C-alpha positions as MATLAB code, in Angstrom:
seq = 'XXXXXXXXXXXXXXXXXXXXXXXXXXXXXXXXXXXXXXXXXXXXXXXXXXXXXXXXXXXXXXXXXXXXXXXXXXXXXXXXXXXXXXXXXXXXXXXXXXXXXXXXXXXXXXXXXXXXXXXXXXXXXXXXXXXXXXXXXXXXXXXXXXXXXXXXXXXXXXXXXXXXXXXXXXXXXXXXXXXXXXXXXXXXXXXXXXXXXXXXXXXXXXXXXXXXXXXXXXXXXXXXXXXXXXXXXXXXXXXXXXXXXXXXXXXXXXXXXXXXXXXXXXXXXXXXXXXXXXXXXXXXXXXXXXXXXXXXXXXXXXXXXXXXXXXXXXXXXXXXXXXXXXXXXXXXXXXXXXXXXXXXXXXXXXXXXXXXXXXXXXXXXXXXXXXXXXXXXXXXXXXXXXXXXXXXXXXXXXXXXXXXXXXXXXXXXXXXXXXXXXXXXXXXXXXXXXXXXXXXXXXXXXXXXXXXXXXXXXXXXXXXXXXXXXXXXXXXXXXXXXXXXXXXXXXXXXXXXXXXXXXXXXXXXXXXXXXXXXXXXXXXXXXXXXXXXXXXXXXXXXXXXXXXXXXXXXXXXXXXXXXXXXXXXXXXXXXXXXXXXXXXXXXXXXXXXXXXXXXXXXXXXXXXXXXXXXXXXXXXXXXXXXXXXXXXXXXXXXXXXXXXXXXXXXXXXXXXXXXXXXXXXXXXXXXXXXXXXXXXXXXXXXXXXXXXXXXXXXXXXXXXXXXXXXXXXXXXXXXXXXXXXXXXXXXXXXXXX';
ca = [
       0.307    0.373    0.190;
       1.267    3.149   -0.684;
       0.435    5.480    2.105;
       0.359    9.194    0.875;
      -0.555   10.290    4.412;
       0.280   14.367    3.463;
      -2.881   14.208    0.342;
      -5.213   10.959    1.586;
      -7.840   11.640    4.380;
     -10.172    9.520    6.380;
     -13.241   10.514    4.582;
     -14.786    8.615    2.072;
     -15.663   10.535   -0.832;
     -12.120   12.385   -0.714;
     -10.014   10.825   -3.451;
      -7.300   13.483   -4.853;
      -9.824   15.079   -7.041;
      -8.573   18.510   -6.926;
      -6.457   19.940   -9.700;
      -6.476   21.928  -13.146;
      -5.030   22.487  -16.264;
      -2.844   24.843  -18.259;
      -1.772   26.626  -21.629;
      -3.673   28.708  -23.435;
      -6.293   27.609  -25.477;
      -5.519   30.165  -28.403;
      -6.940   27.706  -31.556;
     -10.653   28.115  -33.266;
     -12.765   25.715  -32.833;
     -12.747   25.249  -37.062;
      -8.998   24.712  -36.910;
      -9.518   22.140  -34.338;
     -12.051   19.805  -36.105;
      -9.636   20.444  -39.303;
      -6.344   19.114  -37.373;
      -8.436   16.172  -35.211;
      -7.725   14.028  -38.002;
      -9.049   11.062  -37.499;
     -11.340   12.026  -34.145;
     -13.741   13.552  -36.298;
     -13.945   11.546  -39.246;
     -17.169   10.068  -39.777;
     -18.237    6.122  -38.896;
     -20.099    4.297  -39.614;
     -23.571    4.466  -38.665;
     -25.588    1.527  -36.835;
     -28.978    0.291  -37.632;
     -31.407    3.060  -37.377;
     -33.390    3.562  -34.030;
     -37.109    3.777  -33.389;
     -38.181    7.394  -33.637;
     -40.671    8.593  -31.373;
     -40.062    6.958  -28.727;
     -41.259    8.297  -25.545;
     -38.505    9.214  -22.886;
     -38.882    6.999  -19.384;
     -40.082    8.480  -16.154;
     -38.210   10.867  -14.279;
     -36.321    9.176  -12.023;
     -36.567   11.714   -8.695;
     -33.603   13.279   -7.624;
     -34.322   11.870   -3.749;
     -34.053    8.506   -5.314;
     -30.872    9.326   -6.747;
     -28.903   11.565   -4.431;
     -30.086   10.990   -1.266;
     -28.086    9.356    1.412;
     -28.098    5.212   -0.291;
     -29.593    2.672    1.260;
     -26.573    0.598    2.254;
     -23.059    2.378    1.768;
     -19.215    1.307    2.377;
     -20.659   -2.195    3.373;
     -17.772   -4.363    5.447;
     -17.653   -7.465    7.226;
     -16.122   -7.819   10.239;
     -12.684   -9.888   10.493;
     -13.767  -12.894   11.649;
     -16.933  -12.778    9.012;
     -19.671  -12.793   11.885;
     -20.841   -9.406   11.459;
     -21.695   -6.505    8.377;
     -21.611   -3.144    9.029;
     -22.638   -0.547    7.099;
     -23.376    3.679    6.291;
     -27.022    4.539    5.760;
     -29.334    7.539    7.242;
     -30.137    7.702   10.453;
     -32.671   10.660   11.484;
     -31.846   11.595    8.280;
     -27.542   11.641    9.156;
     -25.784    9.100    7.671;
     -24.126    6.571   10.325;
     -22.933    2.888   11.222;
     -25.449    0.109   11.412;
     -25.148   -3.737   11.729;
     -26.164   -6.914   11.917;
     -25.056  -10.496   12.798;
     -24.677  -12.904   10.203;
     -26.111  -14.744    8.559;
     -29.707  -13.105    9.529;
     -29.811  -10.874   12.370;
     -31.577   -8.073   12.433;
     -30.306   -4.450   11.404;
     -29.426   -1.699   14.470;
     -27.751    1.205   14.616;
     -24.983    1.508   16.038;
     -23.834    5.080   16.084;
     -26.243    8.105   16.051;
     -24.208   11.475   15.058;
     -25.399   14.221   14.295;
     -24.361   17.498   11.738;
     -22.377   15.713    8.825;
     -22.835   11.760    9.890;
     -19.831    9.353    9.418;
     -19.021    8.886    5.916;
     -16.483    6.306    6.634;
     -15.309    3.563    9.265;
     -13.093    0.334    8.916;
     -13.223   -2.876   11.114;
     -10.153   -3.318   13.110;
      -9.002   -6.769   13.661;
     -10.298   -6.126   16.966;
     -13.300   -7.922   15.886;
     -15.678   -6.322   18.237;
     -14.192   -2.633   17.662;
     -15.098   -0.103   14.427;
     -12.816    2.704   14.228;
     -14.251    5.441   12.129;
     -13.944    9.577   11.357;
     -16.292   12.502   11.490;
     -15.256   15.810   11.451;
     -14.440   17.862   14.569;
     -17.297   20.233   13.242;
     -18.666   23.284   15.056;
     -18.187   25.527   12.704;
     -15.544   24.348   10.089;
     -18.484   22.096    8.000;
     -16.226   20.887    5.602;
     -12.659   22.167    6.455;
     -11.341   17.841    6.813;
      -9.700   18.209   10.317;
     -11.249   14.695   11.321;
     -10.953   12.721   14.726;
     -10.981    9.258   14.942;
     -13.229    7.478   16.946;
     -13.997    4.298   17.706;
     -17.190    1.407   18.711;
     -16.576   -1.406   20.927;
     -20.008   -3.148   19.252;
     -19.993   -5.792   22.050;
     -20.579   -2.813   24.968;
     -22.159   -0.272   22.353;
     -19.538    2.276   23.430;
     -17.462    4.899   21.795;
     -14.205    6.901   22.564;
     -12.303    9.433   20.777;
      -8.908    8.361   19.275;
      -8.191   12.003   18.603;
     -10.347   15.300   19.677;
      -8.441   18.111   19.073;
      -9.368   21.213   16.971;
      -8.293   22.251   13.882;
      -6.100   19.098   13.656;
      -6.517   15.911   11.048;
      -6.201   12.733   12.141;
      -5.972    9.984   10.013;
      -5.327    6.276   10.256;
      -2.305    4.887    8.681;
      -2.286    0.867    9.089;
      -3.608   -2.120   11.157;
      -3.003   -6.023   10.965;
      -4.499   -9.014   11.936;
      -1.151  -10.051   13.536;
      -2.112   -6.951   15.645;
      -5.681   -6.866   16.305;
      -5.440   -5.032   19.111;
      -3.545   -2.259   17.584;
      -3.585    0.310   14.612;
      -1.237    3.346   13.746;
      -2.557    6.416   12.828;
      -0.863    9.548   11.797;
      -1.648   12.962   13.446;
      -0.248   16.598   12.128;
      -0.663   18.584   15.671;
       2.674   19.343   15.855;
       3.546   20.638   12.210;
       0.455   20.815    9.841;
       2.964   19.998    7.070;
       3.733   16.426    8.512;
       2.071   13.152   10.063;
       3.430   11.938   13.085;
       2.740    7.911   13.699;
       1.550    7.012   16.645;
       0.629    2.789   17.955;
      -2.550    2.944   19.768;
      -3.727    0.588   22.496;
      -7.431   -0.469   21.110;
      -8.091   -2.007   24.657;
      -6.488    0.282   27.092;
      -6.326    3.797   24.631;
      -2.617    4.091   24.805;
      -0.518    6.265   22.442;
       2.965    5.518   21.809;
       4.962    7.760   19.174;
       6.967    5.842   17.280;
       8.017    8.343   14.436;
       8.025   11.747   14.978;
       7.793   13.105   11.079;
      10.289   15.811   10.238;
       9.899   15.913    6.116;
       8.362   12.405    4.665;
       5.558   12.546    2.758;
       4.327    8.383    3.473;
       5.025    5.401    5.597;
       5.139    1.596    4.911;
       4.287   -0.666    7.515;
       4.973   -4.947    7.622;
       2.488   -7.350    8.989;
       4.165   -6.186   12.598;
       2.925   -2.167   12.410;
       6.783   -1.859   12.382;
       7.838    0.769   10.316;
       9.701   -0.792    7.199;
       9.745    2.224    4.549;
       9.427    6.024    4.247;
       8.799    8.736    1.268;
      10.178   12.033    0.404;
       9.991   14.267   -2.441;
      12.832   14.593   -4.074;
      14.626   18.122   -5.420;
      13.150   17.637   -9.073;
       9.817   16.489   -7.837;
      10.444   12.411   -7.761;
      10.701   10.348   -5.008;
      13.402    8.711   -2.578;
      12.188    5.673   -0.656;
      14.713    4.895    2.857;
      14.199    1.444    4.846;
      13.672    2.831    7.903;
      16.428    1.295   10.091;
      15.372    2.853   13.634;
      14.501    6.483   14.728;
      17.522    7.846   13.859;
      18.609    6.225   10.312;
      17.152    5.439    7.130;
      19.233    4.108    4.509;
      18.372    4.834    0.904;
      15.899    2.186   -1.071;
      15.301    3.719   -4.529;
      15.104    6.418   -6.444;
      11.835    6.831   -8.451;
      11.692   10.246  -11.363;
       9.189   12.372  -11.168;
       8.093   11.031  -14.457;
       7.556    7.836  -12.581;
       6.364    8.703   -9.501;
       2.771    8.656  -10.132;
       3.206    4.854  -12.090;
       5.172    3.346   -8.275;
       5.267    2.421   -5.292;
       5.017   -0.152   -2.854;
       1.840   -2.451   -2.167;
       2.027   -4.217    0.494;
       4.449   -6.599    2.476;
       4.242  -10.566    2.642;
       3.774  -11.871    5.988;
       7.262  -12.993    6.468;
       8.263   -8.921    6.182;
      11.143   -9.680    3.491;
       9.584   -9.733    0.738;
       7.782   -6.244   -0.888;
       5.001   -6.130   -3.270;
       5.796   -3.100   -5.722;
       4.926   -1.600   -8.525;
       6.643    0.270  -11.403;
       6.180    1.005  -15.027;
       9.131   -0.727  -17.043;
       8.612    1.084  -19.768;
       6.268    3.932  -21.644;
       3.574    1.486  -22.514;
       3.662   -1.216  -19.556;
       3.070   -1.444  -15.872;
       4.426   -4.200  -13.884;
       3.647   -6.004  -10.553;
       7.125   -7.425   -8.960;
       8.239   -9.065   -5.792;
      11.329   -7.003   -3.616;
      13.664   -8.716   -1.726;
      14.424   -5.714    0.769;
      17.675   -7.361    2.598;
      18.958   -8.394   -1.049;
      17.211   -5.557   -3.341;
      16.205   -8.205   -5.332;
      13.104   -7.513   -7.621;
      11.592  -10.456   -9.385;
       8.697   -9.673  -12.018;
       5.562  -11.198  -11.167;
       3.612   -9.987  -14.608;
       3.792   -7.455  -16.583;
       0.714   -5.673  -18.260;
       0.380   -3.418  -21.130;
      -2.429   -2.026  -19.095;
      -2.154   -0.566  -15.913;
      -2.570   -2.745  -12.993;
      -6.050   -1.787  -10.985;
      -6.348   -4.516   -8.024;
      -4.421   -7.425   -6.708;
      -5.482  -10.524   -4.565;
      -3.507  -12.736   -2.317;
      -0.714  -12.666    0.146;
       1.124  -13.804   -2.308;
      -0.797  -12.384   -5.265;
      -2.727  -15.319   -6.989;
      -4.718  -12.602   -9.304;
      -4.880   -9.053  -10.451;
      -7.359   -7.120  -12.557;
      -6.160   -4.800  -15.222;
      -8.936   -2.319  -16.495;
      -8.616    0.301  -19.693;
     -12.033    0.079  -21.686;
     -13.587   -2.999  -19.038;
     -12.175   -4.599  -15.966;
     -10.523   -7.824  -17.074;
      -8.901  -10.076  -14.373;
      -5.900  -12.663  -14.766;
      -4.682  -15.376  -12.313;
      -1.024  -15.230  -11.950;
       0.936  -19.204  -11.319;
       3.758  -17.327  -12.198;
       7.499  -16.972  -10.127;
       6.920  -15.302   -6.772;
       8.993  -17.270   -4.948;
       6.923  -17.449   -1.949;
       4.987  -19.656   -3.367;
       4.528  -23.191   -2.436;
       2.251  -25.776   -3.885;
      -0.335  -24.900   -1.832;
      -0.552  -21.180   -3.358;
      -0.869  -22.299   -6.523;
      -3.871  -24.787   -5.447;
      -5.373  -21.556   -4.293;
      -4.899  -19.615   -7.587;
      -7.334  -22.663   -8.888;
      -9.354  -21.830   -6.352;
      -9.832  -18.814   -6.753;
     -10.412  -19.114  -10.177;
     -13.276  -21.689   -9.977;
     -15.098  -19.537   -7.234;
     -15.031  -16.319   -9.048;
     -16.186  -18.048  -12.189;
     -18.766  -19.327  -10.000;
     -19.988  -15.990   -8.384;
     -19.610  -14.322  -12.000;
     -22.835  -17.158  -13.387;
     -24.715  -15.376  -11.064;
     -24.131  -11.665  -11.297;
     -26.399   -9.543  -13.795;
     -24.839  -10.018  -17.157;
     -22.204  -12.600  -15.320;
     -20.186   -9.423  -14.617;
     -16.935   -9.233  -13.235;
     -17.395   -9.719   -9.565;
     -15.003   -7.307   -7.148;
     -14.405   -8.704   -3.435;
     -14.937   -5.633   -1.726;
     -14.887   -7.010    1.594;
     -13.852  -10.114    3.197;
     -12.978  -12.134    6.269;
      -9.385  -12.574    7.691;
      -8.899  -15.772    6.492;
     -10.327  -14.849    2.980;
     -13.130  -17.727    3.809;
     -16.004  -15.174    3.431;
     -16.677  -12.856    0.691;
     -18.919   -9.203    0.183;
     -19.248   -9.327   -3.547;
     -20.448   -6.261   -5.647;
     -20.597   -6.971   -9.501;
     -18.586   -4.373  -11.567;
     -21.602   -3.337  -14.075;
     -22.677    0.588  -15.996;
     -26.755    0.243  -16.098;
     -27.529   -1.819  -12.990;
     -27.166    0.272   -9.028;
     -24.624   -2.095   -7.031;
     -25.740   -5.111   -4.945;
     -24.512   -7.181   -2.583;
     -23.653  -10.725   -2.461;
     -22.423  -13.306    0.208;
     -20.809  -16.016   -0.220;
     -19.007  -18.315    2.098;
     -16.320  -20.478    0.568;
     -16.649  -23.274    3.049;
     -19.893  -23.918    2.104;
     -20.085  -27.420    0.305;
     -22.825  -25.882   -2.115;
     -21.221  -22.314   -3.548;
     -24.316  -20.738   -2.765;
     -24.166  -17.116   -3.958;
     -26.393  -14.922   -1.914;
     -28.194  -11.892   -2.562;
     -28.047   -9.382    0.646;
     -29.258   -6.241   -0.337;
     -29.072   -3.306   -3.327;
     -27.453    0.217   -3.386;
     -30.186    1.866   -4.050;
     -33.261   -0.384   -3.625;
     -35.698    2.680   -5.072;
     -33.619    3.155   -7.789;
     -34.309   -0.873   -9.412;
     -37.371   -0.264  -10.531;
     -36.416    2.953  -12.846;
     -35.541    2.613  -16.731;
     -31.360    2.643  -16.557;
     -29.161    3.003  -19.800;
     -25.322    1.371  -20.398;
     -21.783    3.333  -20.431;
     -20.818    2.761  -24.104;
     -16.671    2.781  -24.071;
     -14.964    4.692  -27.028;
     -11.780    5.370  -28.340;
     -11.542    9.005  -29.875;
      -7.974   10.281  -31.248;
      -6.583   13.228  -30.517;
      -5.518   16.329  -33.305;
      -1.835   14.790  -32.338;
      -3.082   11.283  -31.926;
      -3.304   10.151  -28.724;
      -5.956    7.672  -28.139;
      -9.028    9.118  -25.871;
     -10.932    6.134  -23.685;
     -13.834    8.111  -22.979;
     -17.688    6.645  -22.446;
     -20.286    8.076  -23.576;
     -24.536    7.618  -22.471;
     -27.174    8.119  -24.114;
     -30.867    8.898  -23.156;
     -33.605    6.126  -23.425;
     -35.689    7.038  -26.377;
     -32.549    8.239  -28.701;
     -31.390    5.413  -28.229;
     -33.772    2.526  -27.232;
     -32.103   -0.508  -28.688;
     -28.536    0.515  -27.300;
     -26.817    1.118  -30.820;
     -24.467    3.453  -29.348;
     -26.151    5.973  -31.387;
     -28.328    8.334  -31.558;
     -31.832    8.608  -33.671;
     -30.947   12.041  -34.207;
     -28.921   14.453  -32.363;
     -29.076   14.956  -28.780;
     -28.355   17.932  -26.109;
     -25.435   16.816  -24.578;
     -23.310   17.466  -21.429;
     -19.906   16.620  -21.858;
     -18.793   15.652  -17.901;
     -15.263   16.760  -16.859;
     -13.527   14.110  -14.203;
     -11.881   15.415  -11.074;
      -7.787   15.458  -10.201;
      -7.267   15.766  -12.746;
      -4.503   12.529  -12.161;
      -7.962    9.929  -11.612;
      -9.964    8.970  -14.308;
     -13.676    7.973  -15.819;
     -14.084    4.718  -15.604;
     -16.926    1.726  -16.892;
     -19.402    0.934  -13.625;
     -22.389    2.378  -12.493;
     -21.827    4.240   -9.246;
     -19.514    6.543   -7.503;
     -19.132    4.560   -4.137;
     -18.513    1.412   -4.353;
     -15.927    0.524   -1.819;
     -12.618   -1.393   -2.216;
      -9.752   -2.344   -0.226;
      -8.343    1.438   -0.958;
      -4.654    1.111    0.100;
      -3.631    4.457    1.887;
      -4.938    5.921    5.489;
      -8.021    6.264    6.807;
     -11.149    4.093    7.861;
     -12.639    4.790    4.403;
      -9.698    2.067    3.473;
      -9.540   -1.438    5.102;
      -6.351   -2.433    4.752;
      -6.454   -6.456    4.192;
      -3.630   -7.542    2.988;
      -4.903  -11.008    1.488;
      -7.750   -9.421   -0.549;
      -8.601   -7.273   -3.627;
      -6.052   -4.759   -3.409;
      -6.113   -1.186   -5.141;
      -3.051   -0.617   -6.723;
      -1.668    2.713   -5.613;
      -1.969    4.275   -9.630;
      -5.269    3.443   -9.503;
      -6.490    4.151   -6.216;
     -10.208    3.795   -6.647;
     -11.336    1.005   -9.027;
     -14.458    3.302   -9.538;
     -15.189    6.818  -10.545;
     -17.388    9.552   -8.952;
     -19.576   10.586  -11.965;
     -21.690    7.645  -12.912;
     -24.607    8.136  -11.172;
     -24.631   11.753  -12.192;
     -24.917   10.167  -15.690;
     -27.533    8.506  -15.661;
     -29.114   11.285  -13.976;
     -28.188   13.457  -16.921;
     -29.509   10.736  -19.237;
     -33.095   10.406  -17.109;
     -33.724   14.107  -18.562;
     -32.768   14.081  -22.115;
     -28.935   14.482  -22.566;
     -26.416   12.462  -23.767;
     -23.515   12.390  -21.268;
     -19.898   12.306  -22.632;
     -16.697   11.391  -20.511;
     -13.454   11.790  -22.169;
     -10.053   10.516  -20.644;
      -7.796   13.494  -21.787;
      -4.061   13.109  -21.438;
      -2.682   13.768  -17.999;
      -5.252   11.124  -16.418;
      -4.504    8.251  -14.499;
      -5.442    4.448  -15.291;
      -3.783    4.820  -19.325;
       0.717    4.320  -18.147;
       3.432    7.275  -17.627;
       3.179    8.325  -20.976;
      -0.011    9.417  -21.437;
      -0.182   10.720  -17.505;
       3.262   12.692  -18.320;
       1.630   13.797  -21.736;
      -0.401   16.271  -19.247;
       2.602   18.056  -17.800;
       2.685   21.357  -18.379;
      -0.676   21.608  -20.753;
      -3.517   22.262  -17.855;
      -5.204   24.994  -20.457;
      -3.609   23.621  -23.379;
      -3.585   20.104  -24.618;
      -5.723   18.880  -21.787;
      -8.269   20.811  -22.681;
      -7.476   20.780  -26.821;
      -8.679   16.707  -25.753;
     -12.235   17.732  -24.470;
     -12.563   20.060  -27.310;
     -11.687   17.151  -29.716;
     -13.883   14.790  -27.903;
     -17.121   17.294  -28.041;
     -16.148   17.459  -32.324;
     -16.498   14.019  -32.476;
     -19.336   13.877  -31.210;
     -20.795   16.596  -33.224;
     -19.154   15.248  -36.368;
     -21.197   11.970  -35.414;
     -24.256   12.781  -34.994;
     -24.398   12.805  -31.200;
     -24.587   15.487  -30.203;
     -26.160   18.984  -31.345;
     -24.055   21.583  -31.965;
     -25.700   24.163  -30.456;
     -26.995   22.106  -27.334;
     -23.927   21.385  -25.278;
     -22.828   22.101  -21.765;
     -19.700   21.547  -20.331;
     -20.322   20.597  -16.362;
     -17.288   19.359  -13.622;
     -15.993   19.555  -10.219;
     -12.824   20.616   -9.105;
     -10.266   19.829  -12.316;
     -13.950   19.758  -13.836;
     -14.892   22.863  -12.677;
     -11.572   24.830  -14.271;
     -12.299   22.967  -17.361;
     -15.468   24.306  -17.308;
     -14.213   28.183  -16.715;
     -11.247   27.076  -19.244;
     -13.419   25.836  -21.621;
     -16.346   28.896  -21.730;
     -13.229   31.586  -21.486;
     -11.048   29.803  -24.894;
     -13.731   27.892  -27.045;
     -16.573   30.916  -25.816;
     -18.965   29.750  -28.902;
     -18.477   25.815  -28.401;
     -20.829   26.077  -25.485;
     -23.745   26.786  -24.425;
     -23.537   27.296  -20.966;
     -21.595   25.626  -17.769;
     -21.453   24.420  -14.816;
     -18.853   24.800  -11.809;
     -18.258   22.628   -9.380;
     -15.503   23.584   -6.450;
     -12.770   24.620   -9.677;
     -10.464   27.138   -9.096;
     -10.070   30.042  -11.858;
      -7.119   31.508  -10.579;
      -3.755   28.679  -10.384;
      -1.207   31.377   -8.887;
      -4.246   31.793   -6.154;
      -4.704   28.317   -5.729;
      -1.117   26.757   -5.356;
      -0.461   29.751   -3.054;
      -3.350   28.889   -0.633;
      -2.709   24.577   -0.611;
      -3.033   23.279    2.979;
       0.049   22.973    4.695;
      -0.226   19.364    4.910;
       0.480   19.458    0.828;
       4.105   21.255    1.774;
       5.717   16.875    1.209;
       4.195   17.282   -2.569;
       4.135   20.753   -3.273;
       7.455   20.629   -6.009;
       5.294   17.802   -7.424;
       2.139   19.900   -8.014;
       4.411   22.756   -9.611;
       6.100   20.711  -12.078;
       2.989   18.550  -12.773;
       0.559   22.752  -13.065;
       3.978   23.457  -14.850;
       5.579   26.750  -13.185;
       5.971   28.345   -9.617;
       3.652   31.190   -8.255;
       6.019   32.814   -6.512;
       8.549   33.809   -9.956;
       7.806   35.889  -12.590;
       8.092   33.795  -15.560;
       5.175   31.448  -13.277;
       3.173   34.237  -12.766;
       2.971   35.051  -16.288;
       2.651   31.725  -17.592;
      -0.682   31.193  -15.008;
      -1.829   34.004  -16.037;
      -1.875   32.833  -19.765;
      -3.654   30.046  -19.230;
      -6.525   30.986  -15.950;
     -10.076   31.373  -16.199;
      -9.834   34.097  -14.318;
      -7.563   36.505  -16.612;
      -9.765   36.044  -19.865;
     -12.654   36.269  -17.624;
     -13.113   38.639  -20.565;
     -13.785   35.923  -23.156;
     -16.696   34.565  -21.425;
     -20.043   35.337  -22.536;
     -22.433   31.767  -22.391;
     -24.877   31.647  -18.734;
     -22.607   29.997  -16.135;
     -23.894   27.969  -12.305;
     -20.819   28.385  -10.126;
     -21.551   26.385   -6.498;
     -18.931   26.582   -4.064;
     -18.335   25.107   -0.401;
     -17.693   27.545    1.918;
     -14.975   25.913    3.744;
     -12.808   23.977    0.914;
      -9.855   23.636    1.965;
      -8.541   22.485   -1.244;
      -9.826   25.314   -3.445;
     -10.485   28.151   -1.521;
     -14.175   29.614   -1.455;
     -11.902   32.568   -3.032;
     -11.595   31.005   -6.250;
     -15.500   30.797   -7.158;
     -15.796   34.472   -5.821;
     -13.227   36.272   -7.670;
     -14.924   34.453  -11.048;
     -17.750   35.365  -10.176;
     -17.323   39.526   -9.545;
     -15.164   39.248  -12.434;
     -18.290   38.166  -15.141;
     -20.663   39.827  -12.662;
     -18.976   43.303  -14.343;
     -19.381   42.343  -17.506;
     -22.631   41.575  -17.120;
     -22.367   37.957  -18.246;
     -25.090   35.513  -16.224;
     -23.514   33.553  -13.752;
     -25.294   31.935  -10.733;
     -23.605   31.689   -7.731;
     -24.295   28.964   -4.985;
     -22.671   28.903   -1.577;
     -23.063   26.009    1.189;
     -21.723   27.557    4.183;
     -21.330   24.176    5.920;
     -19.715   22.366    3.228;
     -16.739   21.862    2.349;
     -15.257   20.190   -1.035;
     -17.981   17.776   -1.155;
     -20.923   18.257   -0.588;
     -21.556   15.713    2.317;
     -25.304   16.946    3.493;
     -27.891   15.178    1.217;
     -30.637   18.243    1.709;
     -27.246   20.076    0.096;
     -27.000   17.850   -2.787;
     -30.872   18.115   -3.202;
     -30.542   21.577   -3.581;
     -27.316   22.214   -5.717;
     -28.911   19.513   -7.934;
     -32.483   20.856   -8.066;
     -30.821   24.361   -9.462;
     -28.697   22.419  -11.284;
     -31.591   20.938  -13.436;
     -33.171   24.262  -13.825;
     -30.115   25.565  -15.246;
     -29.344   22.837  -18.085;
     -33.324   22.569  -18.600;
     -32.911   26.169  -19.401;
     -30.246   26.316  -21.874;
     -30.172   22.493  -23.400;
     -34.138   22.038  -23.052;
     -34.399   18.620  -21.036;
     -36.555   17.500  -18.670;
     -36.675   18.932  -15.339;
     -38.362   17.858  -11.770;
     -40.387   20.871   -9.740;
     -37.707   22.182   -7.178;
     -39.904   21.248   -4.375;
     -38.869   22.543   -1.177;
     -35.597   21.230   -2.079;
     -33.592   24.864   -1.612;
     -35.412   26.058    1.872;
     -34.532   22.584    3.371;
     -30.658   23.503    2.725;
     -28.120   25.953    3.560;
     -27.505   26.908    0.162;
     -27.352   30.884   -0.382;
     -27.780   31.864   -3.765;
     -26.238   35.369   -5.227;
];
């Protein structure tokens, strides 16, 4: 597990989703179309769809955006308990039940923003969870950690200092009564590591951090590796010897840093599983002997490895257009005959489960017992809400038991598939993209509408994330990294350091927009993760330039192929996607009819200067990815050339801008300044501020208010369908100007 303590939080929904794009977008739309080459060629027309098909019933916003019925579902380590997050008095709380047939009961009764993530510890009755130390700081991402003993129903705080960020660093079934947490109370830039005794609550400082950005622990919870940023924005890994001595292990270049890193230690403590990219087009899984530093290749992929299973590794998953599972019978030196037998057993069990999945989709192990005998399964599928299944590998009948749906009420509505498409950029890059069409425009699911339709270009955040083929935004995997949002099991399906999450954060919005009558196009522009280091690094210094060109080329492809109505295209995005919205409206002012920017930065100079202190350990990397230094004249000149704030006079289309007042990543000032600039030139802009939110809109009443206003805005601009607002706005905290 590559634990980047400086970036990750214990908040389930927060995955680095915050950066933006770079360089002036000076090509005309006409020139873009001409240069896009293959991406704009007409494709063979599919069989005609039926015309005049009635649209499906409107899916109420409350069905889509209210808190789900079952989220963050987890098995206890002994496999006897199931716990999840669901509303209690309209606030997210932890629920639980005995398996197999116990009655659900509430385990916590928090108020305010509630609980959004938790993790079982290996002390079976104990749950660790995170909540915001709110008072009047809703959304500032300073978290406190609490533990709940399910046998006594008693809760106590592990950390409760105001204004301090606490994260879970690691846990281990070999040390079930202990966890390691990181706290930045001494120096807000760095996380000191503390060993916590769950029985007594005693804490022991095990490392005072003076500059390292991440830790790697073995299964005895000993620090084994430390990582810091090099002068040229790469990474150096060090073997931890003691509190005063480290030994250099490996230096990783800046270009390789985002696709390279440790996953976890073998139980013997000497073998480390490691990923890196030996060539620009491949990605490899290795075992490393930390005594000799010898590296042995386990598997090399022409895609990018997304997840791994086993200790030793017995399976992994690749993810390009769609997830594909691979079974490993390779040369892992730690394997014995029982391990090779486990590969066959795993393959057999997953094949059995696949037969019981909707459309025989690929099963994802989202949680498991410590001995790996009991699994919690979710099918990876695009047009069906996630459903959870229970599988006991010791059951001689190999039954796959359905448990429940993530959003039960959504099952009764008509949903549509995501179609993977590959679009060629004007300079020859392959852009993996996804097209989702309204049911009435493509009732046969041909991937082409009967006639051009209003379209939303939905831009993912990060930008070092990616859009993926799947349904929901919140399927929980064994994500490596700090925080109760990550189950740190060592023998389950664990996400690789470079993939970070097998699912994306937007498809539930995709179904919502398609239901309202819009085609939805998602484009993985250069700089997106998941497609190898060459594609990722193609975005360096290209924010607002070639990254934005890729988005333009995707839109022009959709127009050229009679998918999109040219005068009815909106650009929508949050965080980096919000920046792309502003850049699209400023640098291609005639391409879009309107835009929706959610927590998007408008000025790269002020954004870079206002990052929280715990991002200091990765500041060189961020400057290099963005392409300049905001404290130098050259850097300021460059950022002025690409920041939408300095080009606000070019924007002429209507805008909806939404901002959390307490956002620590993209400060409220980023939205304030662009709104003021637009209003000074009489551009129509609606500005929403949520005083009790941060970078994410966590409270369901605020999400419902945002989407009610967003829906009306897009209907006025593009002509899609809309549900009445009801009292959604009155029940929220939104301030509209």
